[in-house]
N, C-alpha and C positions, 0 to 999 in steps of 0.2 A: 504494500500500500504506500502510495506517495504521500508523505506527511507534510509537504510544503503547502498544501492547499486546504488545511484544516481551519474551519471558522467556528467560533462559539457564538451563539446568539442567546442573549438573556431576555427571557420572555417578559413582556409588559402588556398585560391584557388590554387595558384601556387605550394604549397608544397604537396597537397594531391589530385590533380585533376585526377591522374591515379590509385587511390587506392579505393577499396570498404571500406565501414565503418568497416567491419570485419577486413580487413587488417590494417586499421588505429588503431583500438583498439589493435590488436596484436603488432603493433609497439611500443605502450605504455605499453605493458605487462599487458593489461587488458583482463582477460580470460573470455570468454563466450563459451557456447556450440555451436558446429557447426558440420556439416557432409558433405553435398554435395558441398557446395560453389557455387551452381547454382540456388538457389531459388526453388528447387523441394521439399525438405523434411520439411522445416519449423523449423528445430532445432535451428537455429540462431536467432529466433524471439526475439525482445526486444521491450520495450515500449518507444515510443517517447513522452516525456513530453512537450517539447517546441522546436520550430524551424521547419525547413522543410528539407526534403531529396528529391532526385530524383532517380528513378530506372533507371539504365542503361540497365537492363535486367528485363523484366516484370516477377515477381515471379509467379510460377505455384502452389505453396503450397496453399491449400484452408483453412488453419487453422489460417489465419490472421484476427484479430478483429480490431475494431476502435483503432487508436493510436498505433497499433503494426506494426513493420517494420521487414523486413528480412535484416539483416546487411550484408549478403554476396553479395547482388546484388544492393545495393544502395550507393549513395554518398551524403554527406551533401552539401547543397547549402547556408547555413547560420549557425550561431551559433546554437547548439542544446543541449538539456538536455535529458538524457536517464535514464531510470530505468532498470538496468540489473537484 
């Protein structure tokens, strides 16, 4: 695993409750690949190392493995650590 791209995100419910994880990363100018923003293509897939997320839209991309999440259609529900 390449550890140079690890990001920790400290959950703040009131500040981020209306934003996808992708949008939050963009707000902090952390660049990741994306395309559809709807959970269809799987391009925004990242590895969740620690913590939990919740999907507000169930992803339809079939390319998700264990510990991988689609950042375009999920929100963090606690502190998380990501490998980008």
